N, CA, C and O atoms as a DFTB+ gen file, in Angstrom:
308 C
 N C O
     1  1      40.752      22.565     -21.891
     2  2      39.973      21.594     -22.616
     3  2      38.597      21.490     -21.950
     4  3      38.516      21.235     -20.748
     5  1      37.546      21.678     -22.693
     6  2      36.211      21.626     -22.103
     7  2      35.511      20.323     -22.496
     8  3      35.590      19.855     -23.632
     9  1      34.851      19.787     -21.538
    10  2      34.111      18.548     -21.796
    11  2      32.744      18.899     -22.360
    12  3      32.167      19.935     -22.032
    13  1      32.242      18.028     -23.204
    14  2      30.907      18.248     -23.753
    15  2      29.881      18.028     -22.654
    16  3      29.986      17.063     -21.896
    17  1      28.900      18.897     -22.555
    18  2      27.872      18.685     -21.538
    19  2      27.023      17.469     -21.878
    20  3      26.689      17.222     -23.037
    21  1      26.686      16.722     -20.842
    22  2      25.852      15.550     -21.043
    23  2      24.419      16.008     -21.307
    24  3      23.959      16.986     -20.716
    25  1      23.719      15.310     -22.185
    26  2      22.332      15.691     -22.412
    27  2      21.513      15.499     -21.135
    28  3      21.724      14.547     -20.384
    29  1      20.595      16.401     -20.909
    30  2      19.776      16.357     -19.705
    31  2      18.561      15.477     -19.962
    32  3      17.848      15.657     -20.950
    33  1      18.334      14.529     -19.067
    34  2      17.155      13.670     -19.153
    35  2      16.043      14.328     -18.347
    36  3      16.126      14.363     -17.120
    37  1      15.012      14.847     -18.993
    38  2      13.973      15.561     -18.257
    39  2      13.144      14.665     -17.346
    40  3      12.421      15.165     -16.484
    41  1      13.236      13.355     -17.522
    42  2      12.429      12.433     -16.729
    43  2      13.262      11.618     -15.739
    44  3      12.774      10.629     -15.192
    45  1      14.497      12.016     -15.507
    46  2      15.377      11.266     -14.609
    47  2      14.854      11.239     -13.180
    48  3      15.085      10.271     -12.455
    49  1      14.155      12.287     -12.770
    50  2      13.652      12.367     -11.396
    51  2      12.304      11.691     -11.205
    52  3      11.783      11.668     -10.090
    53  1      11.734      11.148     -12.254
    54  2      10.429      10.487     -12.183
    55  2      10.627       9.067     -11.655
    56  3      10.861       8.134     -12.424
    57  1      10.530       8.915     -10.335
    58  2      10.775       7.596      -9.757
    59  2       9.621       7.073      -8.922
    60  3       9.593       5.886      -8.594
    61  1       8.684       7.914      -8.576
    62  2       7.593       7.494      -7.703
    63  2       6.484       6.772      -8.443
    64  3       6.570       6.548      -9.651
    65  1       5.454       6.413      -7.716
    66  2       4.338       5.733      -8.363
    67  2       3.497       6.673      -9.234
    68  3       2.692       6.211     -10.042
    69  1       3.678       7.980      -9.073
    70  2       2.944       8.954      -9.872
    71  2       3.913       9.642     -10.814
    72  3       5.066       9.887     -10.460
    73  1       3.448       9.950     -12.004
    74  2       4.299      10.614     -12.983
    75  2       3.751      12.008     -13.262
    76  3       2.572      12.285     -13.045
    77  1       4.624      12.868     -13.742
    78  2       4.221      14.239     -14.041
    79  2       3.314      14.266     -15.266
    80  3       3.295      13.336     -16.072
    81  1       2.578      15.340     -15.377
    82  2       1.690      15.523     -16.535
    83  2       2.514      15.552     -17.823
    84  3       2.088      15.021     -18.849
    85  1       3.698      16.175     -17.765
    86  2       4.544      16.263     -18.956
    87  2       4.947      14.875     -19.441
    88  3       4.885      14.593     -20.638
    89  1       5.361      14.005     -18.515
    90  2       5.749      12.645     -18.903
    91  2       4.540      11.877     -19.413
    92  3       4.628      11.178     -20.423
    93  1       3.420      12.000     -18.728
    94  2       2.209      11.300     -19.163
    95  2       1.821      11.720     -20.587
    96  3       1.546      10.878     -21.442
    97  1       1.803      13.032     -20.823
    98  2       1.445      13.523     -22.150
    99  2       2.442      13.055     -23.202
   100  3       2.061      12.723     -24.324
   101  1       3.715      13.031     -22.833
   102  2       4.746      12.579     -23.765
   103  2       4.544      11.106     -24.110
   104  3       4.598      10.727     -25.279
   105  1       4.311      10.281     -23.096
   106  2       4.107       8.849     -23.346
   107  2       2.817       8.580     -24.108
   108  3       2.740       7.622     -24.877
   109  1       1.807       9.416     -23.901
   110  2       0.499       9.224     -24.517
   111  2       0.407       9.812     -25.922
   112  3      -0.601       9.628     -26.605
   113  1       1.440      10.512     -26.355
   114  2       1.415      11.156     -27.668
   115  2       1.625      10.139     -28.793
   116  3       2.006       8.993     -28.556
   117  1       1.366      10.589     -30.014
   118  2       1.563       9.737     -31.194
   119  2       3.006       9.279     -31.324
   120  3       3.268       8.120     -31.644
   121  1       3.945      10.189     -31.074
   122  2       5.374       9.891     -31.179
   123  2       6.070      10.288     -29.887
   124  3       6.563      11.410     -29.773
   125  1       6.120       9.368     -28.893
   126  2       6.799       9.715     -27.639
   127  2       8.279      10.004     -27.873
   128  3       8.907       9.429     -28.761
   129  1       8.815      10.899     -27.064
   130  2      10.234      11.245     -27.192
   131  2      11.104      10.062     -26.774
   132  3      10.652       9.141     -26.094
   133  1      12.349      10.116     -27.196
   134  2      13.282       9.040     -26.835
   135  2      13.511       9.012     -25.322
   136  3      13.758       7.948     -24.754
   137  1      13.431      10.179     -24.665
   138  2      13.596      10.228     -23.211
   139  2      12.445       9.520     -22.507
   140  3      12.659       8.808     -21.526
   141  1      11.230       9.713     -23.003
   142  2      10.068       9.059     -22.399
   143  2      10.128       7.549     -22.614
   144  3       9.798       6.780     -21.710
   145  1      10.537       7.129     -23.782
   146  2      10.665       5.698     -24.056
   147  2      11.758       5.093     -23.179
   148  3      11.600       3.986     -22.664
   149  1      12.865       5.813     -23.007
   150  2      13.945       5.327     -22.136
   151  2      13.451       5.218     -20.700
   152  3      13.805       4.271     -19.998
   153  1      12.631       6.181     -20.248
   154  2      12.071       6.122     -18.896
   155  2      11.206       4.876     -18.741
   156  3      11.336       4.151     -17.755
   157  1      10.331       4.622     -19.701
   158  2       9.460       3.447     -19.637
   159  2      10.278       2.159     -19.639
   160  3       9.953       1.209     -18.926
   161  1      11.327       2.132     -20.434
   162  2      12.196       0.949     -20.486
   163  2      12.889       0.725     -19.141
   164  3      12.997      -0.412     -18.679
   165  1      13.364       1.818     -18.504
   166  2      13.997       1.686     -17.184
   167  2      13.009       1.153     -16.151
   168  3      13.359       0.295     -15.340
   169  1      11.768       1.661     -16.177
   170  2      10.761       1.196     -15.227
   171  2      10.487      -0.292     -15.419
   172  3      10.354      -1.038     -14.449
   173  1      10.405      -0.710     -16.659
   174  2      10.144      -2.120     -16.966
   175  2      11.303      -2.998     -16.484
   176  3      11.082      -4.047     -15.879
   177  1      12.518      -2.572     -16.752
   178  2      13.691      -3.342     -16.333
   179  2      13.786      -3.423     -14.814
   180  3      14.145      -4.472     -14.277
   181  1      13.475      -2.343     -14.117
   182  2      13.506      -2.361     -12.648
   183  2      12.451      -3.309     -12.102
   184  3      12.697      -4.030     -11.136
   185  1      11.283      -3.308     -12.716
   186  2      10.214      -4.199     -12.256
   187  2      10.601      -5.659     -12.462
   188  3      10.308      -6.503     -11.615
   189  1      11.245      -5.959     -13.563
   190  2      11.659      -7.342     -13.820
   191  2      12.801      -7.762     -12.908
   192  3      12.934      -8.944     -12.588
   193  1      13.626      -6.810     -12.484
   194  2      14.779      -7.131     -11.646
   195  2      14.406      -7.291     -10.174
   196  3      15.207      -7.812      -9.397
   197  1      13.218      -6.859      -9.773
   198  2      12.803      -6.935      -8.374
   199  2      12.469      -8.379      -8.022
   200  3      11.527      -8.938      -8.584
   201  1      13.219      -9.005      -7.099
   202  2      13.004     -10.422      -6.796
   203  2      11.785     -10.676      -5.907
   204  3      11.358     -11.821      -5.758
   205  1      11.227      -9.624      -5.319
   206  2      10.100      -9.816      -4.413
   207  2       8.831     -10.135      -5.192
   208  3       8.627      -9.621      -6.292
   209  1       7.987     -10.976      -4.628
   210  2       6.703     -11.220      -5.294
   211  2       5.828      -9.973      -5.179
   212  3       5.962      -9.212      -4.221
   213  1       4.949      -9.761      -6.129
   214  2       4.087      -8.574      -6.055
   215  2       3.153      -8.650      -4.859
   216  3       2.756      -9.738      -4.441
   217  1       2.806      -7.498      -4.313
   218  2       1.900      -7.453      -3.177
   219  2       0.470      -7.732      -3.635
   220  3       0.063      -7.343      -4.729
   221  1      -0.274      -8.411      -2.777
   222  2      -1.695      -8.568      -3.038
   223  2      -2.387      -7.259      -2.650
   224  3      -1.792      -6.418      -1.976
   225  1      -3.619      -7.091      -3.068
   226  2      -4.317      -5.852      -2.729
   227  2      -4.514      -5.731      -1.214
   228  3      -4.487      -4.626      -0.672
   229  1      -4.712      -6.858      -0.534
   230  2      -4.871      -6.818       0.928
   231  2      -3.556      -6.431       1.610
   232  3      -3.565      -5.646       2.558
   233  1      -2.434      -6.967       1.145
   234  2      -1.129      -6.602       1.704
   235  2      -0.846      -5.115       1.474
   236  3      -0.328      -4.431       2.357
   237  1      -1.184      -4.628       0.297
   238  2      -0.990      -3.220       0.000
   239  2      -1.864      -2.354       0.909
   240  3      -1.399      -1.337       1.424
   241  1      -3.125      -2.747       1.109
   242  2      -4.023      -1.993       1.980
   243  2      -3.487      -1.934       3.405
   244  3      -3.496      -0.874       4.029
   245  1      -3.017      -3.078       3.926
   246  2      -2.478      -3.115       5.286
   247  2      -1.208      -2.271       5.417
   248  3      -0.999      -1.606       6.431
   249  1      -0.372      -2.303       4.391
   250  2       0.863      -1.510       4.385
   251  2       0.533      -0.022       4.415
   252  3       1.118       0.728       5.198
   253  1      -0.396       0.407       3.571
   254  2      -0.770       1.821       3.543
   255  2      -1.438       2.248       4.848
   256  3      -1.199       3.352       5.337
   257  1      -2.263       1.385       5.406
   258  2      -2.928       1.694       6.672
   259  2      -1.901       1.858       7.801
   260  3      -2.005       2.786       8.603
   261  1      -0.920       0.966       7.861
   262  2       0.117       1.046       8.889
   263  2       0.935       2.330       8.735
   264  3       1.265       2.977       9.728
   265  1       1.262       2.699       7.499
   266  2       2.015       3.930       7.272
   267  2       1.204       5.149       7.685
   268  3       1.738       6.087       8.277
   269  1      -0.082       5.131       7.373
   270  2      -0.956       6.246       7.742
   271  2      -1.061       6.371       9.262
   272  3      -0.968       7.472       9.804
   273  1      -1.253       5.247       9.946
   274  2      -1.356       5.271      11.400
   275  2      -0.052       5.736      12.039
   276  3      -0.072       6.473      13.025
   277  1       1.073       5.313      11.486
   278  2       2.369       5.741      12.024
   279  2       2.547       7.248      11.834
   280  3       3.067       7.925      12.722
   281  1       2.123       7.775      10.692
   282  2       2.235       9.212      10.456
   283  2       1.343       9.983      11.421
   284  3       1.764      10.999      11.974
   285  1       0.125       9.514      11.627
   286  2      -0.769      10.168      12.579
   287  2      -0.193      10.155      13.994
   288  3      -0.285      11.142      14.725
   289  1       0.395       9.037      14.363
   290  2       0.995       8.924      15.694
   291  2       2.149       9.908      15.858
   292  3       2.301      10.522      16.914
   293  1       2.965      10.057      14.806
   294  2       4.074      11.018      14.860
   295  2       3.565      12.445      14.948
   296  3       4.086      13.248      15.723
   297  1       2.548      12.763      14.155
   298  2       2.058      14.137      14.093
   299  2       1.253      14.525      15.341
   300  3       1.323      15.664      15.802
   301  1       0.503      13.582      15.873
   302  2      -0.353      13.909      17.021
   303  2       0.318      13.600      18.348
   304  3      -0.181      13.972      19.410
   305  1       1.435      12.928      18.277
   306  2       2.224      12.652      19.480
   307  2       1.646      11.578      20.262
   308  3       2.185      11.216      21.308
């Protein structure tokens, strides 16, 4: 007995702050695919479910600066 293969979601791996050109073009088209709409819906639901308050631009700048300095320290020893 063979199981039906599950449909592949081409945007399942799109989780970072940057999206692929393919997803961007799909979302920006006249008729976005159902996969792109599902991706956007998941992103929206995750954002609403996050209990943390949004970062201010200064908090974000300090966070990125600290990460950059830590990476430099690791790389340069």
